[in-house]
C-alpha positions as CSV (number, residue, x, y, z in Angstrom):
1,M,-93.3,-11.7,-137.1
2,A,-90.5,-9.3,-134.6
3,W,-88.6,-10.7,-132.1
4,R,-88.5,-9.1,-128.5
5,K,-84.9,-10.2,-126.9
6,F,-84.8,-8.7,-123.5
7,P,-81.0,-7.0,-122.2
8,E,-78.4,-9.9,-120.9
9,G,-79.0,-10.4,-117.6
10,F,-82.9,-9.6,-117.5
11,L,-84.3,-11.6,-114.1
12,W,-86.7,-14.0,-115.2
13,G,-88.5,-15.2,-112.1
14,A,-92.5,-15.8,-110.4
15,A,-94.1,-14.8,-106.8
16,T,-95.8,-16.1,-104.3
17,A,-96.4,-14.8,-100.4
18,A,-96.1,-16.7,-97.3
19,Y,-99.7,-16.8,-95.9
20,Q,-101.0,-17.4,-99.2
21,I,-99.2,-20.9,-99.8
22,E,-97.2,-22.2,-96.9
23,G,-100.3,-23.7,-94.6
24,A,-99.0,-25.1,-91.3
25,W,-100.3,-22.1,-89.7
26,N,-100.2,-23.4,-85.9
27,E,-96.8,-25.8,-86.6
28,D,-93.6,-25.7,-85.1
29,G,-93.8,-22.4,-83.1
30,K,-95.6,-20.4,-85.5
31,G,-97.7,-17.5,-83.9
32,E,-101.1,-16.4,-85.2
33,S,-101.1,-13.5,-87.2
34,I,-103.4,-10.7,-88.4
35,W,-104.7,-13.3,-91.1
36,D,-105.0,-16.3,-89.3
37,R,-107.5,-14.3,-86.7
38,F,-109.1,-12.7,-89.8
39,T,-109.5,-15.4,-91.9
40,H,-110.5,-17.5,-88.4
41,R,-113.9,-15.1,-88.4
42,K,-117.1,-15.5,-89.9
43,Y,-118.3,-13.8,-93.3
44,T,-114.8,-12.0,-94.2
45,I,-113.5,-14.6,-96.3
46,L,-115.7,-16.2,-99.6
47,N,-116.6,-19.6,-99.0
48,G,-115.2,-19.6,-95.7
49,D,-111.7,-20.3,-96.9
50,T,-108.5,-20.0,-94.7
51,G,-104.9,-19.9,-95.3
52,D,-104.7,-23.1,-92.5
53,V,-103.1,-25.1,-95.4
54,A,-103.4,-23.4,-98.5
55,C,-100.9,-25.3,-100.9
56,D,-98.8,-27.1,-98.2
57,H,-95.7,-25.5,-99.4
58,Y,-94.5,-25.6,-95.7
59,H,-94.4,-29.3,-96.2
60,K,-93.8,-29.8,-99.4
61,M,-91.0,-27.0,-100.4
62,P,-88.5,-29.5,-101.5
63,E,-90.9,-30.6,-104.5
64,D,-91.7,-26.9,-104.9
65,V,-88.1,-26.3,-105.4
66,A,-87.9,-28.8,-107.6
67,L,-90.9,-28.0,-109.9
68,M,-89.2,-24.1,-110.1
69,K,-86.3,-25.7,-111.6
70,E,-88.2,-27.8,-113.7
71,L,-89.8,-25.0,-115.5
72,G,-86.4,-22.5,-115.5
73,L,-87.2,-19.6,-113.2
74,Q,-83.9,-17.9,-112.4
75,S,-85.6,-16.1,-109.3
76,Y,-88.1,-16.8,-107.1
77,R,-89.7,-14.0,-105.1
78,F,-91.2,-15.3,-101.6
79,S,-92.1,-13.5,-98.4
80,I,-91.3,-14.5,-94.6
81,A,-93.8,-15.3,-92.3
82,W,-93.1,-12.8,-89.4
83,T,-95.0,-14.8,-86.8
84,R,-92.8,-18.2,-88.0
85,I,-89.9,-15.8,-87.0
86,F,-91.0,-14.3,-83.8
87,P,-94.4,-15.9,-82.6
88,D,-95.5,-12.8,-80.8
89,G,-93.6,-10.4,-83.2
90,R,-91.3,-9.5,-80.6
91,G,-89.1,-11.2,-77.9
92,S,-87.5,-14.9,-78.5
93,V,-86.7,-16.4,-81.9
94,N,-88.4,-19.0,-83.0
95,Q,-85.3,-21.3,-84.5
96,K,-87.9,-24.0,-86.3
97,G,-89.2,-20.5,-88.4
98,L,-85.4,-19.9,-89.3
99,D,-84.4,-23.0,-90.1
100,F,-87.4,-23.5,-92.7
101,Y,-86.4,-20.2,-94.5
102,E,-82.8,-21.1,-94.8
103,R,-83.6,-24.4,-96.2
104,L,-85.7,-22.9,-98.8
105,V,-82.6,-20.3,-99.8
106,D,-80.1,-23.5,-99.8
107,K,-82.5,-25.3,-101.7
108,L,-83.0,-22.4,-104.0
109,L,-79.6,-21.6,-104.6
110,A,-78.5,-25.8,-104.8
111,A,-81.1,-25.5,-107.9
112,G,-79.3,-22.7,-109.5
113,I,-82.6,-20.1,-108.2
114,I,-81.8,-16.5,-107.2
115,P,-83.7,-16.2,-104.0
116,N,-85.9,-12.5,-103.6
117,V,-87.1,-12.0,-99.9
118,T,-89.7,-9.9,-99.1
119,L,-90.1,-9.1,-95.3
120,N,-94.1,-8.1,-95.0
121,H,-96.3,-9.3,-97.2
122,W,-99.3,-8.3,-95.1
123,D,-99.1,-11.3,-92.4
124,L,-98.4,-8.6,-89.2
125,P,-98.3,-10.8,-85.7
126,Q,-101.7,-10.8,-84.3
127,A,-99.5,-9.6,-80.9
128,L,-98.2,-6.6,-82.4
129,Q,-101.9,-5.6,-83.7
130,D,-103.4,-6.1,-80.4
131,E,-100.9,-3.4,-79.3
132,G,-102.3,-1.3,-82.2
133,G,-100.3,-2.6,-85.0
134,W,-99.4,0.1,-87.6
135,V,-101.0,3.3,-86.2
136,N,-98.4,2.2,-83.0
137,R,-95.5,3.9,-83.6
138,D,-93.5,1.0,-81.9
139,C,-94.3,-1.2,-84.7
140,T,-91.7,0.5,-86.6
141,A,-89.1,-0.6,-83.9
142,W,-90.2,-4.2,-84.0
143,F,-90.0,-4.6,-87.7
144,V,-86.5,-3.5,-87.9
145,D,-85.5,-6.1,-84.9
146,Y,-87.3,-8.6,-86.9
147,A,-85.6,-7.3,-90.2
148,R,-82.4,-7.5,-88.3
149,V,-82.7,-11.3,-87.3
150,M,-83.6,-12.1,-91.4
151,F,-80.4,-9.7,-93.0
152,D,-78.1,-11.8,-89.9
153,R,-79.4,-15.6,-90.6
154,L,-79.9,-15.3,-94.4
155,G,-77.9,-11.8,-95.9
156,D,-74.6,-13.9,-96.5
157,R,-76.9,-16.0,-99.4
158,V,-80.0,-13.7,-100.1
159,P,-79.4,-10.7,-102.9
160,L,-82.3,-8.9,-103.1
161,W,-84.4,-7.9,-100.0
162,S,-87.7,-5.6,-99.9
163,T,-89.0,-4.2,-96.7
164,H,-92.9,-4.3,-97.6
165,N,-95.3,-5.5,-100.1
166,E,-97.9,-2.9,-100.9
167,P,-98.3,-1.0,-98.3
168,W,-101.3,1.2,-99.7
169,V,-103.1,-2.6,-99.3
170,I,-102.5,-3.0,-95.9
171,A,-103.1,0.7,-94.9
172,F,-106.1,1.3,-97.1
173,L,-107.8,-2.4,-97.6
174,G,-106.4,-3.1,-94.0
175,Y,-107.4,-0.3,-92.0
176,A,-109.2,2.6,-94.2
177,F,-112.1,-0.2,-95.6
178,G,-112.1,-2.8,-93.2
179,F,-111.9,-5.4,-96.5
180,F,-108.5,-7.2,-95.5
181,A,-106.7,-8.1,-92.4
182,P,-107.0,-6.7,-89.8
183,G,-110.4,-5.5,-90.5
184,I,-110.4,-1.8,-89.3
185,A,-112.5,1.0,-90.9
186,D,-110.8,4.1,-90.0
187,Y,-108.9,6.8,-92.3
188,S,-107.3,8.1,-89.9
189,R,-105.5,5.3,-88.6
190,A,-104.9,4.2,-92.6
191,Y,-102.8,7.2,-93.1
192,Q,-100.7,6.5,-89.8
193,A,-100.5,3.3,-90.8
194,S,-99.5,4.6,-94.3
195,H,-96.7,6.7,-92.8
196,H,-95.2,4.0,-90.1
197,L,-94.5,1.1,-92.8
198,L,-92.7,3.8,-94.8
199,L,-90.7,4.9,-91.5
200,S,-90.4,1.1,-91.1
201,H,-89.2,0.5,-94.1
202,G,-86.6,3.9,-94.2
203,L,-85.3,2.5,-90.5
204,A,-84.9,-1.2,-92.1
205,V,-82.9,0.3,-95.0
206,Q,-80.5,1.9,-92.7
207,A,-79.8,-1.2,-90.5
208,F,-79.1,-2.9,-93.7
209,R,-76.6,-0.4,-94.6
210,A,-75.2,-0.4,-91.1
211,G,-74.7,-3.9,-91.4
212,G,-72.4,-3.7,-94.4
213,Y,-75.1,-6.8,-96.1
214,Q,-73.9,-7.5,-99.6
215,G,-77.1,-7.9,-101.0
216,K,-79.3,-4.9,-102.6
217,I,-82.8,-3.7,-101.1
218,G,-85.8,-2.1,-102.1
219,I,-89.5,-2.0,-101.3
220,V,-92.6,-3.2,-103.3
221,L,-95.2,-0.8,-104.2
222,S,-99.1,-1.7,-106.2
223,L,-99.1,0.8,-109.1
224,S,-102.3,1.2,-111.2
225,C,-102.5,3.4,-114.3
226,Y,-105.3,6.3,-113.5
227,Q,-107.1,8.1,-116.5
228,P,-109.8,10.6,-116.1
229,A,-112.9,9.6,-117.1
230,S,-113.1,12.7,-119.3
231,E,-111.6,16.2,-119.4
232,K,-114.1,17.8,-117.1
233,E,-112.2,19.6,-114.2
234,S,-114.2,17.7,-112.0
235,D,-112.9,14.6,-113.4
236,R,-109.4,15.4,-113.7
237,A,-109.3,16.9,-109.9
238,A,-110.9,13.5,-108.6
239,C,-108.3,11.3,-111.0
240,K,-105.5,13.7,-109.7
241,R,-107.0,12.8,-105.7
242,V,-107.1,9.0,-106.1
243,Y,-103.4,9.0,-108.0
244,E,-102.1,11.1,-105.0
245,N,-103.6,8.9,-102.5
246,N,-102.7,5.5,-104.4
247,S,-99.6,6.1,-105.6
248,A,-97.7,9.7,-104.6
249,L,-98.5,8.8,-101.3
250,F,-95.9,6.5,-101.6
251,L,-93.8,7.4,-105.0
252,Q,-93.5,11.1,-103.8
253,P,-91.7,10.2,-99.7
254,L,-89.8,7.7,-100.8
255,F,-87.6,9.3,-104.1
256,K,-88.6,13.3,-103.2
257,G,-88.9,13.1,-99.3
258,S,-92.3,14.9,-99.3
259,Y,-95.9,13.5,-99.3
260,P,-98.5,15.3,-101.5
261,E,-99.7,18.7,-100.8
262,M,-103.3,19.1,-102.4
263,L,-103.8,15.1,-100.9
264,F,-102.6,16.6,-97.5
265,N,-104.8,19.5,-97.9
266,W,-108.0,17.2,-99.0
267,I,-107.4,14.8,-95.6
268,A,-107.0,17.5,-93.3
269,S,-107.3,16.2,-89.7
270,H,-106.9,12.6,-90.9
271,A,-103.1,13.5,-91.9
272,P,-100.7,11.5,-90.2
273,K,-98.5,12.6,-87.1
274,I,-94.8,13.4,-88.8
275,E,-92.0,13.8,-86.5
276,E,-88.8,15.9,-87.6
277,G,-86.6,13.3,-89.7
278,D,-88.9,10.9,-90.5
279,L,-89.1,12.0,-93.9
280,K,-85.3,12.2,-94.5
281,V,-85.4,8.3,-93.0
282,I,-88.4,7.4,-95.5
283,S,-86.5,8.6,-98.5
284,E,-83.3,6.8,-97.9
285,P,-81.8,5.7,-100.8
286,I,-83.0,2.3,-102.2
287,D,-81.4,-0.1,-104.5
288,F,-84.7,-1.0,-106.5
289,L,-88.4,-0.2,-106.4
290,G,-90.2,-3.2,-107.0
291,V,-93.6,-2.5,-109.3
292,N,-97.1,-4.6,-109.2
293,Y,-99.1,-4.0,-111.7
294,Y,-102.9,-5.1,-112.9
295,F,-105.0,-2.8,-114.1
296,T,-105.9,0.4,-115.1
297,E,-108.7,2.6,-114.0
298,A,-110.9,5.5,-115.3
299,I,-111.8,7.9,-112.4
300,A,-114.7,10.1,-112.6
301,F,-115.7,13.0,-109.6
302,A,-118.9,11.0,-107.7
303,Q,-120.6,13.0,-105.0
304,W,-121.5,9.9,-103.0
305,G,-117.8,8.2,-104.2
306,G,-116.5,8.0,-100.7
307,F,-113.8,9.9,-98.9
308,L,-112.3,10.9,-102.2
309,K,-115.3,11.7,-103.8
310,S,-114.6,9.7,-107.2
311,S,-115.7,6.5,-109.0
312,S,-113.5,4.0,-110.8
313,T,-114.4,2.0,-113.7
314,P,-111.8,-0.9,-115.3
315,V,-110.8,0.1,-118.6
316,S,-109.6,-2.4,-121.2
317,A,-107.4,-1.5,-124.0
318,P,-109.1,-2.0,-127.7
319,G,-109.5,-5.8,-128.3
320,W,-109.1,-6.6,-124.6
321,G,-112.0,-8.1,-122.5
322,Y,-111.5,-8.6,-118.1
323,T,-110.2,-11.5,-116.0
324,E,-112.2,-13.2,-113.6
325,M,-111.5,-10.7,-111.1
326,G,-113.4,-8.0,-112.9
327,W,-110.0,-6.2,-113.8
328,G,-109.6,-4.7,-117.4
329,I,-106.7,-5.9,-119.5
330,N,-104.7,-3.0,-120.2
331,P,-100.7,-3.3,-121.4
332,P,-100.3,0.3,-122.7
333,G,-101.4,1.3,-118.6
334,F,-98.4,-1.1,-117.8
335,K,-96.2,0.9,-120.0
336,S,-97.5,4.3,-118.6
337,V,-97.2,3.7,-115.3
338,L,-93.4,2.7,-115.8
339,L,-92.9,6.1,-118.0
340,D,-94.5,8.1,-114.9
341,I,-91.8,6.6,-112.5
342,K,-89.1,7.3,-115.1
343,E,-90.2,10.5,-115.5
344,N,-91.2,12.0,-112.3
345,Y,-89.1,9.7,-109.7
346,G,-85.8,9.5,-111.4
347,N,-85.9,6.6,-113.0
348,P,-84.9,4.4,-110.5
349,K,-83.7,0.6,-111.2
350,I,-87.1,-1.4,-111.6
351,Y,-88.0,-5.1,-110.7
352,I,-91.7,-6.0,-112.1
353,T,-92.4,-8.0,-108.7
354,E,-95.8,-8.8,-109.8
355,N,-97.7,-9.3,-112.9
356,G,-100.6,-11.5,-113.7
357,C,-104.2,-12.6,-114.2
358,A,-107.4,-15.1,-113.1
359,F,-109.2,-16.5,-115.7
360,K,-111.5,-19.5,-115.2
361,D,-109.3,-22.4,-115.8
362,T,-110.6,-25.7,-117.3
363,P,-108.5,-28.8,-116.6
364,D,-108.7,-31.9,-118.6
365,D,-108.6,-35.5,-117.9
366,N,-105.3,-35.0,-116.3
367,E,-105.7,-32.2,-114.7
368,F,-104.0,-30.1,-117.3
369,V,-105.2,-26.4,-117.9
370,S,-104.5,-25.0,-121.6
371,D,-104.9,-21.3,-120.4
372,W,-104.2,-19.5,-123.8
373,E,-105.9,-16.5,-121.7
374,R,-103.5,-16.2,-119.6
375,I,-100.5,-16.5,-122.2
376,N,-102.4,-14.0,-124.0
377,F,-102.2,-11.7,-120.9
378,L,-98.5,-12.3,-120.2
379,R,-97.6,-11.9,-124.2
380,A,-99.0,-8.5,-124.2
381,H,-97.5,-7.5,-120.9
382,L,-94.4,-7.9,-122.1
383,L,-94.8,-6.3,-125.2
384,A,-95.4,-3.2,-123.3
385,L,-92.5,-3.9,-121.1
386,H,-90.5,-4.7,-123.8
387,D,-91.7,-1.1,-125.0
388,A,-91.0,0.8,-121.7
389,L,-87.2,-0.6,-121.7
390,Q,-86.8,1.2,-125.3
391,S,-88.0,4.5,-124.0
392,G,-85.6,4.1,-121.2
393,V,-87.1,2.5,-118.4
394,N,-84.5,1.0,-116.0
395,L,-85.8,-2.2,-115.8
396,H,-83.9,-5.4,-114.9
397,G,-86.2,-8.2,-113.8
398,Y,-89.7,-9.6,-114.4
399,Y,-91.8,-11.8,-111.8
400,V,-95.0,-13.6,-112.5
401,W,-97.9,-13.7,-110.1
402,S,-98.0,-16.3,-109.0
403,L,-96.1,-19.6,-109.5
404,M,-98.7,-21.2,-108.6
405,D,-102.4,-21.2,-107.5
406,N,-102.9,-19.8,-103.7
407,F,-105.4,-18.5,-101.5
408,E,-106.3,-15.2,-103.0
409,W,-107.4,-13.2,-99.2
410,A,-110.7,-12.4,-99.0
411,H,-111.7,-14.0,-102.4
412,G,-110.5,-17.3,-101.0
413,F,-109.8,-20.2,-103.4
414,A,-111.7,-19.0,-106.1
415,P,-109.4,-17.2,-108.5
416,R,-106.5,-19.0,-109.9
417,F,-103.5,-16.7,-110.6
418,G,-101.1,-19.7,-111.1
419,L,-98.8,-20.6,-113.5
420,V,-99.2,-24.1,-111.8
421,R,-102.3,-25.5,-111.1
422,V,-102.9,-26.7,-107.7
423,N,-105.5,-29.3,-106.8
424,Y,-106.6,-28.2,-103.3
425,Q,-107.8,-31.5,-102.6
426,T,-104.8,-33.7,-103.3
427,L,-102.2,-30.7,-103.3
428,R,-100.7,-31.8,-106.5
429,R,-99.2,-29.6,-108.8
430,I,-100.0,-29.6,-112.6
431,P,-98.0,-26.9,-114.6
432,K,-100.4,-25.2,-117.0
433,Q,-99.8,-24.1,-120.8
434,S,-98.8,-21.0,-119.7
435,A,-95.8,-22.5,-117.7
436,L,-94.6,-24.0,-120.4
437,W,-94.5,-21.1,-122.7
438,Y,-92.9,-18.9,-119.7
439,R,-90.3,-21.5,-119.5
440,E,-89.2,-21.0,-123.5
441,V,-89.3,-17.4,-122.9
442,I,-87.1,-17.3,-120.2
443,S,-84.9,-19.5,-121.9
444,R,-84.6,-17.7,-124.8
445,N,-84.5,-14.1,-122.8
446,G,-87.2,-13.5,-125.3
447,F,-90.4,-14.3,-127.9
448,E,-92.0,-13.5,-130.7
449,E,-95.0,-10.8,-131.2
């Protein structure tokens, strides 16, 4: 069997997000976020689940860091809950919230684990949403004020920073479709939110540079592979619309300083208000791009297919099935996404900030899960990653989603993405077979096919 070895210094880690694991939703001065408000409404989340307790990471953090060390993680990607720092989104700083993240960073460093911090993983303070949220241009300044506080407090110890996680999800699942918090269904507001998220990113990068901090800063995008369902012109045009709306809407302004012209002609009056100089700010050079990849979709023209006149069908690679989420398993699509970035957006430095899957885990009497489906999924995607490296893609690290089972947004606690099983009744953590396999991959900086 062939040995797949990764470059020296390649970074191996796992990722989580604050709302999905922390719990303690109203403790130690924390304010209400849009996800607190959204999950406390009826009929928004499967089974009425909330992140009020989640994995209780806020209280079990030392135990969780010890577990990361046991699993051999070299880096841990996590997000900061904005409302722990500014309960109302702005104004007075909550010292207890700052102290929690400082303790987390210090424990990670003591364990030899590199902190990778995301400032915004969807949980905008509700007080700011009450003033329009990301549709309000003032939110860009509020975000930068929050970012500066975190840079000042942790900038001497955190080497990797991301401004936003998956702005497409915030804008479209949150503001266009209403599936996610804040639960608004308005395309005009979605496109304006997209623009303001990108603008706030650029302003935060400028603040980071001006502060002379020693780390690196970037942004994390959700990037899927889109393929036309056929060679028909209508399907190819629909696929281009979906690609431009979901991927190029963010990649192009970040790396080329412009928005996709064809898409903006299509969205017409829904296009965001852009002020002079905005695109120059948005395209402020970044140190790396975070890429989250989960699936590939076939796109067809559909007369009744919503605003983009399209339909999407999950596509699995030959011999592969589907995850519990109904997503096709498609490692070649992973490579295609990375090659697109290399060939069309200047081959920036990339970290794979999320990649993983949910399957029906079946624990034994000791709560151990032999999740070979997940291992096969991860191995295949790492093979695609290695192929991309050999094709010249500028890759520097990989983070599994997720470190542990957690609150999976509108799906509640049903899907389990973790390398570590969480018993939600006892909050016990039990590493799965995949965690042991991944530990071996990390220790050897590679694996056999």
